[in-house]
N, C-alpha and C positions, 0 to 999 in steps of 0.2 A: 458316038451317040450322045446327045445332050439331053438331060432331063430337066425340063422347065417346071416340073411340079415339085419343087423343093419342099413345099409345105406338107406333102404327103409322102415324102421320102423317109424310109425307115433308116434308123441307125442300128448298128449291131455291136454288141459286146462280144469279144472273141477271146479265145485262149489258144495260144500256139504251143506246140511241143518243139523245143529247140534241140539241136544236135547233141548238146550235152545233157539232155533229159530234163532240163529245167523248163518251167512254164512261164509264159509271158502273157499278160492280159492287156487288151487295148480296146478302142472303139473305132468304128469306121462306118461309112455308108455303103462300102462295097468290099466284101470279104476277099474275093478273088484278087482284086486289084491290090489290096493291102498286103496280102501274103506275098504276091509277086514283088512288091516294093521291099518288103522285109528281106526277101531272098536275093534281090539283084540290084537294088538301087542304094548306093551308099549315102546319097543326100536325103532320101526320103525314109530309109529304114531307121528304126529306133536304134539308138546307140547300143542298147542291150543286145539286140538281135544281130547286129552286124558281125559280131565275133562268135556267134552261136549258130551259124548257118549249116545246113539248111533248116528251115523251120517248116512245120506242118500244122495246118489248121485242125484242131481236134474238137473244138466246140464253139458254137456261136448262138446268140439269142437276140431276136429282133426287139426294138423299142421304137415308140412313136416319135421321139425327138431326142436331140443331143443331151438335154438335161437328164432325162430318164436313163439314157445309156451311161452317162457319166456317173450318176448315182450308183447304178448297178456295178459299174467297173470298180468304183471306190470300195463297195462292199466285198466284191470278189477278191480284190487285191489284199484284203485283210484276212482272208481265209488261210488256213494252214494248207500245206501241200496235199495232205491226205484229204482235206475237205474239198479242195479243187478237183482232185482225181475222182472223188465220189460224185461231184457235180458233173464232170465229164462223162462218167460211165452211167449216170442215172437219167440223163436227158438226151434226147435226139438233137443232133446238130441242125441248124437252120442255115444252110448255105445258099 
């Protein structure tokens, strides 16, 4: 299915729980597709997650555009692990 409405397409900031219990934060337009790439595609998976499979989506948040998602990703990546876990547990995932 092709989405021709790219101007209205949401971007998502997401957090993955890796097999080694570490957390990975990224952005995407499709959470399900991106998690599948992290788990099964060596060319498209992040180098970090390739050696920490399987990964599980534990949190996501929609944004109107890539810029907003990137800004939020930057903010989340600077949080401590405890703060990230608090974020995960205090908000409902938007999958």
